[in-house]
ChimeraX commands (.cxc) that place a marker at each C-alpha (Angstrom):
marker #1 position 90.64,162.99,135.35 radius 0.5
marker #1 position 90.49,166.59,134.24 radius 0.5
marker #1 position 94.25,166.54,133.56 radius 0.5
marker #1 position 93.94,163.48,131.30 radius 0.5
marker #1 position 91.15,165.16,129.35 radius 0.5
marker #1 position 93.26,168.28,128.84 radius 0.5
marker #1 position 96.20,166.15,127.70 radius 0.5
marker #1 position 94.05,164.39,125.09 radius 0.5
marker #1 position 92.81,167.73,123.78 radius 0.5
marker #1 position 96.37,169.05,123.65 radius 0.5
marker #1 position 97.57,166.02,121.68 radius 0.5
marker #1 position 94.73,166.40,119.21 radius 0.5
marker #1 position 95.52,170.08,118.70 radius 0.5
marker #1 position 99.20,169.29,118.21 radius 0.5
marker #1 position 98.46,166.51,115.80 radius 0.5
marker #1 position 95.99,168.63,113.86 radius 0.5
marker #1 position 93.05,167.64,111.71 radius 0.5
marker #1 position 94.05,165.69,108.57 radius 0.5
marker #1 position 91.49,167.76,106.67 radius 0.5
marker #1 position 93.14,171.03,107.72 radius 0.5
marker #1 position 96.60,169.56,107.17 radius 0.5
marker #1 position 95.63,168.64,103.62 radius 0.5
marker #1 position 94.37,172.17,103.02 radius 0.5
marker #1 position 97.58,173.64,104.43 radius 0.5
marker #1 position 99.84,171.39,102.35 radius 0.5
marker #1 position 97.83,172.25,99.23 radius 0.5
marker #1 position 98.42,176.01,99.46 radius 0.5
marker #1 position 101.44,175.96,97.08 radius 0.5
marker #1 position 99.52,173.63,94.76 radius 0.5
marker #1 position 96.53,175.97,94.75 radius 0.5
marker #1 position 98.71,178.96,93.89 radius 0.5
marker #1 position 100.16,177.10,90.92 radius 0.5
marker #1 position 96.71,175.91,89.89 radius 0.5
marker #1 position 95.37,179.46,89.87 radius 0.5
marker #1 position 98.11,180.63,87.52 radius 0.5
marker #1 position 97.65,177.75,85.08 radius 0.5
marker #1 position 93.85,177.78,85.12 radius 0.5
marker #1 position 93.86,181.54,84.53 radius 0.5
marker #1 position 95.43,180.83,81.14 radius 0.5
marker #1 position 92.87,178.09,80.60 radius 0.5
marker #1 position 90.14,180.64,81.36 radius 0.5
marker #1 position 91.55,183.00,78.74 radius 0.5
marker #1 position 91.15,180.28,76.12 radius 0.5
marker #1 position 87.70,179.31,77.43 radius 0.5
marker #1 position 86.60,182.94,77.21 radius 0.5
marker #1 position 87.79,183.13,73.60 radius 0.5
marker #1 position 85.52,180.14,72.91 radius 0.5
marker #1 position 82.55,181.99,74.49 radius 0.5
marker #1 position 82.44,179.73,77.55 radius 0.5
marker #1 position 80.56,181.58,80.35 radius 0.5
marker #1 position 82.44,182.27,83.60 radius 0.5
marker #1 position 79.97,180.25,85.70 radius 0.5
marker #1 position 80.30,177.28,83.37 radius 0.5
marker #1 position 84.09,177.57,83.49 radius 0.5
marker #1 position 84.09,177.71,87.29 radius 0.5
marker #1 position 81.76,174.71,87.62 radius 0.5
marker #1 position 83.57,172.55,85.06 radius 0.5
marker #1 position 86.96,173.32,86.62 radius 0.5
marker #1 position 85.65,172.62,90.12 radius 0.5
marker #1 position 84.61,169.10,89.13 radius 0.5
marker #1 position 87.29,168.31,86.53 radius 0.5
marker #1 position 90.61,169.87,87.63 radius 0.5
marker #1 position 92.50,168.73,84.55 radius 0.5
marker #1 position 94.07,171.22,82.17 radius 0.5
marker #1 position 94.38,168.93,79.15 radius 0.5
marker #1 position 90.94,167.41,79.73 radius 0.5
marker #1 position 89.24,170.77,80.16 radius 0.5
marker #1 position 90.97,172.32,77.19 radius 0.5
marker #1 position 89.88,169.39,75.04 radius 0.5
marker #1 position 86.34,169.61,76.38 radius 0.5
marker #1 position 86.10,173.37,75.77 radius 0.5
marker #1 position 87.41,172.94,72.24 radius 0.5
marker #1 position 84.89,170.21,71.50 radius 0.5
marker #1 position 82.04,172.22,73.01 radius 0.5
marker #1 position 82.97,175.22,70.86 radius 0.5
marker #1 position 83.01,172.91,67.82 radius 0.5
marker #1 position 79.50,171.66,68.73 radius 0.5
marker #1 position 80.72,168.12,69.31 radius 0.5
marker #1 position 78.42,165.46,70.68 radius 0.5
marker #1 position 78.21,164.63,74.38 radius 0.5
marker #1 position 79.75,161.20,73.70 radius 0.5
marker #1 position 82.81,162.82,72.12 radius 0.5
marker #1 position 83.29,165.14,75.09 radius 0.5
marker #1 position 82.88,162.24,77.53 radius 0.5
marker #1 position 85.29,160.10,75.51 radius 0.5
marker #1 position 87.88,162.87,75.50 radius 0.5
marker #1 position 87.54,163.25,79.28 radius 0.5
marker #1 position 87.95,159.52,79.87 radius 0.5
marker #1 position 91.03,159.19,77.68 radius 0.5
marker #1 position 92.86,162.29,78.94 radius 0.5
marker #1 position 92.08,161.64,82.61 radius 0.5
marker #1 position 92.42,157.86,82.71 radius 0.5
marker #1 position 95.64,158.13,84.72 radius 0.5
marker #1 position 93.66,159.38,87.71 radius 0.5
marker #1 position 91.90,156.03,87.90 radius 0.5
marker #1 position 95.28,154.33,88.19 radius 0.5
marker #1 position 96.42,156.82,90.84 radius 0.5
marker #1 position 93.27,156.31,92.88 radius 0.5
marker #1 position 93.65,152.55,92.68 radius 0.5
marker #1 position 97.28,152.73,93.78 radius 0.5
marker #1 position 96.36,154.96,96.71 radius 0.5
marker #1 position 93.86,152.48,98.16 radius 0.5
marker #1 position 96.76,150.68,99.87 radius 0.5
marker #1 position 97.69,153.93,101.59 radius 0.5
marker #1 position 94.38,154.54,103.38 radius 0.5
marker #1 position 93.78,153.66,107.00 radius 0.5
marker #1 position 92.41,150.13,107.16 radius 0.5
marker #1 position 89.02,151.12,108.62 radius 0.5
marker #1 position 88.36,153.83,106.04 radius 0.5
marker #1 position 84.76,153.34,104.81 radius 0.5
marker #1 position 84.08,152.79,101.12 radius 0.5
marker #1 position 82.31,156.11,100.60 radius 0.5
marker #1 position 85.33,158.03,101.90 radius 0.5
marker #1 position 87.65,156.03,99.65 radius 0.5
marker #1 position 85.47,156.83,96.65 radius 0.5
marker #1 position 85.29,160.52,97.56 radius 0.5
marker #1 position 89.07,160.69,97.98 radius 0.5
marker #1 position 89.45,158.93,94.63 radius 0.5
marker #1 position 87.44,161.71,92.99 radius 0.5
marker #1 position 89.93,164.21,94.42 radius 0.5
marker #1 position 92.95,162.83,92.59 radius 0.5
marker #1 position 95.18,165.06,90.52 radius 0.5
marker #1 position 98.89,164.63,89.81 radius 0.5
marker #1 position 99.85,167.03,92.60 radius 0.5
marker #1 position 97.34,165.78,95.18 radius 0.5
marker #1 position 98.50,162.25,94.49 radius 0.5
marker #1 position 102.09,163.38,95.03 radius 0.5
marker #1 position 101.51,164.81,98.49 radius 0.5
marker #1 position 99.19,161.93,99.40 radius 0.5
marker #1 position 101.68,159.22,98.53 radius 0.5
marker #1 position 104.29,161.12,100.57 radius 0.5
marker #1 position 102.05,161.18,103.65 radius 0.5
marker #1 position 103.87,159.34,106.47 radius 0.5
marker #1 position 102.27,156.02,107.38 radius 0.5
marker #1 position 98.62,155.27,106.82 radius 0.5
marker #1 position 96.68,158.20,105.42 radius 0.5
marker #1 position 93.21,159.38,106.49 radius 0.5
marker #1 position 90.90,159.90,103.52 radius 0.5
marker #1 position 90.18,163.39,104.77 radius 0.5
marker #1 position 93.74,164.45,103.90 radius 0.5
marker #1 position 93.40,164.39,100.07 radius 0.5
marker #1 position 89.83,165.65,100.45 radius 0.5
marker #1 position 91.11,168.70,102.33 radius 0.5
marker #1 position 93.87,169.24,99.78 radius 0.5
marker #1 position 91.33,169.21,96.97 radius 0.5
marker #1 position 88.93,171.52,98.79 radius 0.5
marker #1 position 91.56,174.27,98.68 radius 0.5
marker #1 position 93.47,173.55,95.48 radius 0.5
marker #1 position 90.34,172.65,93.50 radius 0.5
marker #1 position 88.60,175.87,94.52 radius 0.5
marker #1 position 91.63,177.93,93.47 radius 0.5
marker #1 position 91.76,176.05,90.16 radius 0.5
marker #1 position 88.09,176.85,89.51 radius 0.5
marker #1 position 88.55,180.46,90.61 radius 0.5
marker #1 position 91.49,180.85,88.24 radius 0.5
marker #1 position 89.44,179.62,85.29 radius 0.5
marker #1 position 86.57,181.99,86.07 radius 0.5
marker #1 position 89.02,184.87,86.58 radius 0.5
marker #1 position 90.64,184.16,83.22 radius 0.5
marker #1 position 87.27,184.18,81.46 radius 0.5
marker #1 position 86.29,187.47,83.09 radius 0.5
marker #1 position 89.70,189.01,82.40 radius 0.5
marker #1 position 89.41,188.06,78.75 radius 0.5
marker #1 position 86.39,190.36,78.47 radius 0.5
marker #1 position 88.29,193.28,80.01 radius 0.5
marker #1 position 91.90,193.03,78.88 radius 0.5
marker #1 position 93.04,194.32,75.46 radius 0.5
marker #1 position 92.98,191.82,72.61 radius 0.5
marker #1 position 96.78,191.67,72.27 radius 0.5
marker #1 position 97.17,190.89,75.99 radius 0.5
marker #1 position 94.57,188.13,75.79 radius 0.5
marker #1 position 96.33,186.69,72.75 radius 0.5
marker #1 position 99.65,186.67,74.62 radius 0.5
marker #1 position 98.17,185.03,77.73 radius 0.5
marker #1 position 96.46,182.34,75.66 radius 0.5
marker #1 position 99.88,181.02,74.67 radius 0.5
marker #1 position 100.69,180.17,78.31 radius 0.5
marker #1 position 98.64,176.96,78.31 radius 0.5
marker #1 position 100.36,175.70,75.17 radius 0.5
marker #1 position 103.68,176.50,76.83 radius 0.5
marker #1 position 102.62,174.37,79.79 radius 0.5
marker #1 position 101.82,171.44,77.49 radius 0.5
marker #1 position 105.24,171.77,75.87 radius 0.5
marker #1 position 106.87,171.90,79.31 radius 0.5
marker #1 position 105.10,168.65,80.18 radius 0.5
marker #1 position 106.14,166.61,77.14 radius 0.5
marker #1 position 109.63,167.95,76.32 radius 0.5
marker #1 position 111.56,166.96,79.52 radius 0.5
marker #1 position 110.47,163.29,79.48 radius 0.5
marker #1 position 110.98,163.19,75.71 radius 0.5
marker #1 position 114.59,164.34,76.17 radius 0.5
marker #1 position 115.24,161.67,78.80 radius 0.5
marker #1 position 113.45,158.75,77.12 radius 0.5
marker #1 position 113.83,157.92,73.44 radius 0.5
marker #1 position 110.58,155.93,73.40 radius 0.5
marker #1 position 108.64,158.92,74.69 radius 0.5
marker #1 position 110.32,161.16,72.12 radius 0.5
marker #1 position 109.39,158.82,69.26 radius 0.5
marker #1 position 105.83,158.54,70.58 radius 0.5
marker #1 position 105.44,162.32,70.76 radius 0.5
marker #1 position 106.86,162.77,67.26 radius 0.5
marker #1 position 104.58,160.03,65.94 radius 0.5
marker #1 position 101.54,161.69,67.50 radius 0.5
marker #1 position 102.38,164.99,65.78 radius 0.5
marker #1 position 102.93,163.33,62.42 radius 0.5
marker #1 position 99.88,161.07,62.55 radius 0.5
marker #1 position 97.65,163.89,63.76 radius 0.5
marker #1 position 98.59,165.98,60.73 radius 0.5
marker #1 position 98.28,163.00,58.39 radius 0.5
marker #1 position 94.85,162.01,59.69 radius 0.5
marker #1 position 93.55,165.54,59.17 radius 0.5
marker #1 position 93.94,165.09,55.38 radius 0.5
marker #1 position 93.70,161.31,54.95 radius 0.5
marker #1 position 90.59,159.88,53.24 radius 0.5
marker #1 position 87.75,158.75,55.53 radius 0.5
marker #1 position 89.66,159.56,58.71 radius 0.5
marker #1 position 89.60,163.28,57.93 radius 0.5
marker #1 position 85.80,163.08,57.84 radius 0.5
marker #1 position 85.75,162.30,61.54 radius 0.5
marker #1 position 85.53,165.16,63.99 radius 0.5
marker #1 position 88.72,166.51,65.53 radius 0.5
marker #1 position 87.73,165.18,68.93 radius 0.5
marker #1 position 87.12,161.66,67.64 radius 0.5
marker #1 position 90.44,161.65,65.79 radius 0.5
marker #1 position 92.23,162.71,68.95 radius 0.5
marker #1 position 90.59,159.96,70.98 radius 0.5
marker #1 position 91.41,157.25,68.42 radius 0.5
marker #1 position 95.00,158.41,67.97 radius 0.5
marker #1 position 95.59,158.60,71.72 radius 0.5
marker #1 position 94.37,155.05,72.30 radius 0.5
marker #1 position 96.14,153.55,69.27 radius 0.5
marker #1 position 99.51,155.26,69.77 radius 0.5
marker #1 position 99.57,154.56,73.51 radius 0.5
marker #1 position 98.63,150.90,72.96 radius 0.5
marker #1 position 101.28,150.38,70.28 radius 0.5
marker #1 position 103.98,152.04,72.40 radius 0.5
marker #1 position 103.03,149.97,75.44 radius 0.5
marker #1 position 103.11,146.75,73.39 radius 0.5
marker #1 position 106.43,147.45,71.67 radius 0.5
marker #1 position 108.26,148.94,74.64 radius 0.5
marker #1 position 106.51,148.19,77.97 radius 0.5
marker #1 position 107.86,149.80,81.12 radius 0.5
marker #1 position 109.95,147.31,83.07 radius 0.5
marker #1 position 109.35,147.13,86.82 radius 0.5
marker #1 position 112.29,146.76,89.18 radius 0.5
marker #1 position 111.11,144.58,92.09 radius 0.5
marker #1 position 113.93,145.85,94.28 radius 0.5
marker #1 position 112.58,149.40,94.14 radius 0.5
marker #1 position 108.93,148.52,94.72 radius 0.5
marker #1 position 107.74,149.68,98.11 radius 0.5
marker #1 position 104.72,148.40,99.95 radius 0.5
marker #1 position 103.12,149.56,103.12 radius 0.5
marker link #1:1,2 radius 0.2
marker link #1:2,3 radius 0.2
marker link #1:3,4 radius 0.2
marker link #1:4,5 radius 0.2
marker link #1:5,6 radius 0.2
marker link #1:6,7 radius 0.2
marker link #1:7,8 radius 0.2
marker link #1:8,9 radius 0.2
marker link #1:9,10 radius 0.2
marker link #1:10,11 radius 0.2
marker link #1:11,12 radius 0.2
marker link #1:12,13 radius 0.2
marker link #1:13,14 radius 0.2
marker link #1:14,15 radius 0.2
marker link #1:15,16 radius 0.2
marker link #1:16,17 radius 0.2
marker link #1:17,18 radius 0.2
marker link #1:18,19 radius 0.2
marker link #1:19,20 radius 0.2
marker link #1:20,21 radius 0.2
marker link #1:21,22 radius 0.2
marker link #1:22,23 radius 0.2
marker link #1:23,24 radius 0.2
marker link #1:24,25 radius 0.2
marker link #1:25,26 radius 0.2
marker link #1:26,27 radius 0.2
marker link #1:27,28 radius 0.2
marker link #1:28,29 radius 0.2
marker link #1:29,30 radius 0.2
marker link #1:30,31 radius 0.2
marker link #1:31,32 radius 0.2
marker link #1:32,33 radius 0.2
marker link #1:33,34 radius 0.2
marker link #1:34,35 radius 0.2
marker link #1:35,36 radius 0.2
marker link #1:36,37 radius 0.2
marker link #1:37,38 radius 0.2
marker link #1:38,39 radius 0.2
marker link #1:39,40 radius 0.2
marker link #1:40,41 radius 0.2
marker link #1:41,42 radius 0.2
marker link #1:42,43 radius 0.2
marker link #1:43,44 radius 0.2
marker link #1:44,45 radius 0.2
marker link #1:45,46 radius 0.2
marker link #1:46,47 radius 0.2
marker link #1:47,48 radius 0.2
marker link #1:48,49 radius 0.2
marker link #1:49,50 radius 0.2
marker link #1:50,51 radius 0.2
marker link #1:51,52 radius 0.2
marker link #1:52,53 radius 0.2
marker link #1:53,54 radius 0.2
marker link #1:54,55 radius 0.2
marker link #1:55,56 radius 0.2
marker link #1:56,57 radius 0.2
marker link #1:57,58 radius 0.2
marker link #1:58,59 radius 0.2
marker link #1:59,60 radius 0.2
marker link #1:60,61 radius 0.2
marker link #1:61,62 radius 0.2
marker link #1:62,63 radius 0.2
marker link #1:63,64 radius 0.2
marker link #1:64,65 radius 0.2
marker link #1:65,66 radius 0.2
marker link #1:66,67 radius 0.2
marker link #1:67,68 radius 0.2
marker link #1:68,69 radius 0.2
marker link #1:69,70 radius 0.2
marker link #1:70,71 radius 0.2
marker link #1:71,72 radius 0.2
marker link #1:72,73 radius 0.2
marker link #1:73,74 radius 0.2
marker link #1:74,75 radius 0.2
marker link #1:75,76 radius 0.2
marker link #1:76,77 radius 0.2
marker link #1:77,78 radius 0.2
marker link #1:78,79 radius 0.2
marker link #1:79,80 radius 0.2
marker link #1:80,81 radius 0.2
marker link #1:81,82 radius 0.2
marker link #1:82,83 radius 0.2
marker link #1:83,84 radius 0.2
marker link #1:84,85 radius 0.2
marker link #1:85,86 radius 0.2
marker link #1:86,87 radius 0.2
marker link #1:87,88 radius 0.2
marker link #1:88,89 radius 0.2
marker link #1:89,90 radius 0.2
marker link #1:90,91 radius 0.2
marker link #1:91,92 radius 0.2
marker link #1:92,93 radius 0.2
marker link #1:93,94 radius 0.2
marker link #1:94,95 radius 0.2
marker link #1:95,96 radius 0.2
marker link #1:96,97 radius 0.2
marker link #1:97,98 radius 0.2
marker link #1:98,99 radius 0.2
marker link #1:99,100 radius 0.2
marker link #1:100,101 radius 0.2
marker link #1:101,102 radius 0.2
marker link #1:102,103 radius 0.2
marker link #1:103,104 radius 0.2
marker link #1:104,105 radius 0.2
marker link #1:105,106 radius 0.2
marker link #1:106,107 radius 0.2
marker link #1:107,108 radius 0.2
marker link #1:108,109 radius 0.2
marker link #1:109,110 radius 0.2
marker link #1:110,111 radius 0.2
marker link #1:111,112 radius 0.2
marker link #1:112,113 radius 0.2
marker link #1:113,114 radius 0.2
marker link #1:114,115 radius 0.2
marker link #1:115,116 radius 0.2
marker link #1:116,117 radius 0.2
marker link #1:117,118 radius 0.2
marker link #1:118,119 radius 0.2
marker link #1:119,120 radius 0.2
marker link #1:120,121 radius 0.2
marker link #1:121,122 radius 0.2
marker link #1:122,123 radius 0.2
marker link #1:123,124 radius 0.2
marker link #1:124,125 radius 0.2
marker link #1:125,126 radius 0.2
marker link #1:126,127 radius 0.2
marker link #1:127,128 radius 0.2
marker link #1:128,129 radius 0.2
marker link #1:129,130 radius 0.2
marker link #1:130,131 radius 0.2
marker link #1:131,132 radius 0.2
marker link #1:132,133 radius 0.2
marker link #1:133,134 radius 0.2
marker link #1:134,135 radius 0.2
marker link #1:135,136 radius 0.2
marker link #1:136,137 radius 0.2
marker link #1:137,138 radius 0.2
marker link #1:138,139 radius 0.2
marker link #1:139,140 radius 0.2
marker link #1:140,141 radius 0.2
marker link #1:141,142 radius 0.2
marker link #1:142,143 radius 0.2
marker link #1:143,144 radius 0.2
marker link #1:144,145 radius 0.2
marker link #1:145,146 radius 0.2
marker link #1:146,147 radius 0.2
marker link #1:147,148 radius 0.2
marker link #1:148,149 radius 0.2
marker link #1:149,150 radius 0.2
marker link #1:150,151 radius 0.2
marker link #1:151,152 radius 0.2
marker link #1:152,153 radius 0.2
marker link #1:153,154 radius 0.2
marker link #1:154,155 radius 0.2
marker link #1:155,156 radius 0.2
marker link #1:156,157 radius 0.2
marker link #1:157,158 radius 0.2
marker link #1:158,159 radius 0.2
marker link #1:159,160 radius 0.2
marker link #1:160,161 radius 0.2
marker link #1:161,162 radius 0.2
marker link #1:162,163 radius 0.2
marker link #1:163,164 radius 0.2
marker link #1:164,165 radius 0.2
marker link #1:165,166 radius 0.2
marker link #1:166,167 radius 0.2
marker link #1:167,168 radius 0.2
marker link #1:168,169 radius 0.2
marker link #1:169,170 radius 0.2
marker link #1:170,171 radius 0.2
marker link #1:171,172 radius 0.2
marker link #1:172,173 radius 0.2
marker link #1:173,174 radius 0.2
marker link #1:174,175 radius 0.2
marker link #1:175,176 radius 0.2
marker link #1:176,177 radius 0.2
marker link #1:177,178 radius 0.2
marker link #1:178,179 radius 0.2
marker link #1:179,180 radius 0.2
marker link #1:180,181 radius 0.2
marker link #1:181,182 radius 0.2
marker link #1:182,183 radius 0.2
marker link #1:183,184 radius 0.2
marker link #1:184,185 radius 0.2
marker link #1:185,186 radius 0.2
marker link #1:186,187 radius 0.2
marker link #1:187,188 radius 0.2
marker link #1:188,189 radius 0.2
marker link #1:189,190 radius 0.2
marker link #1:190,191 radius 0.2
marker link #1:191,192 radius 0.2
marker link #1:192,193 radius 0.2
marker link #1:193,194 radius 0.2
marker link #1:194,195 radius 0.2
marker link #1:195,196 radius 0.2
marker link #1:196,197 radius 0.2
marker link #1:197,198 radius 0.2
marker link #1:198,199 radius 0.2
marker link #1:199,200 radius 0.2
marker link #1:200,201 radius 0.2
marker link #1:201,202 radius 0.2
marker link #1:202,203 radius 0.2
marker link #1:203,204 radius 0.2
marker link #1:204,205 radius 0.2
marker link #1:205,206 radius 0.2
marker link #1:206,207 radius 0.2
marker link #1:207,208 radius 0.2
marker link #1:208,209 radius 0.2
marker link #1:209,210 radius 0.2
marker link #1:210,211 radius 0.2
marker link #1:211,212 radius 0.2
marker link #1:212,213 radius 0.2
marker link #1:213,214 radius 0.2
marker link #1:214,215 radius 0.2
marker link #1:215,216 radius 0.2
marker link #1:216,217 radius 0.2
marker link #1:217,218 radius 0.2
marker link #1:218,219 radius 0.2
marker link #1:219,220 radius 0.2
marker link #1:220,221 radius 0.2
marker link #1:221,222 radius 0.2
marker link #1:222,223 radius 0.2
marker link #1:223,224 radius 0.2
marker link #1:224,225 radius 0.2
marker link #1:225,226 radius 0.2
marker link #1:226,227 radius 0.2
marker link #1:227,228 radius 0.2
marker link #1:228,229 radius 0.2
marker link #1:229,230 radius 0.2
marker link #1:230,231 radius 0.2
marker link #1:231,232 radius 0.2
marker link #1:232,233 radius 0.2
marker link #1:233,234 radius 0.2
marker link #1:234,235 radius 0.2
marker link #1:235,236 radius 0.2
marker link #1:236,237 radius 0.2
marker link #1:237,238 radius 0.2
marker link #1:238,239 radius 0.2
marker link #1:239,240 radius 0.2
marker link #1:240,241 radius 0.2
marker link #1:241,242 radius 0.2
marker link #1:242,243 radius 0.2
marker link #1:243,244 radius 0.2
marker link #1:244,245 radius 0.2
marker link #1:245,246 radius 0.2
marker link #1:246,247 radius 0.2
marker link #1:247,248 radius 0.2
marker link #1:248,249 radius 0.2
marker link #1:249,250 radius 0.2
marker link #1:250,251 radius 0.2
marker link #1:251,252 radius 0.2
view
């Protein structure tokens, strides 16, 4: 009897806690997050965002484009509805990721754990979660987010604090890093897909045009961004929808 009990304990130790496994697998993600969010913190500090506010917002948001847009709108004294609208539009993909991941959870996973895991979604956490072998415990993405999300928030706060200490020319140089990341995100898919390239070019052109066009230019920058994002994405999806190959679709 005692031998069987020891064997069960040994198997559990060998298998490991999904929560701890998620934290371990998220170490490389967290290191990358810290570097990127540090640059985000530099920009937030230039906009007079306090370090505590930067840490808290990053801890609960974990989205570079969404946070940058929110910080910019806050600095421009935008309304709460504009900030919320920006967050919804820029982070809408996480809703789709969370929905797709529901088929990956263990069948007896309670609803509250599914919802909590859904709040943990980022591009990288979704990537390691979808690669999890077999059915996935909800504690796995939760553990991954506990580590990577904390490092993301710490990087933002560190960037804000560093911006108050570092020389102005160093801060100016570091602030370019986030824009470089945005370029690195859009250029590779634009080179591979002509539709994406046309959509990106159209967004640049229309954004500049709307900043001087009658009536539209009277709207705030945040509202123009929201409207352009929705309109351009909808038109592109209608004209050139992504075709699904049923032979490559995989189901659990």
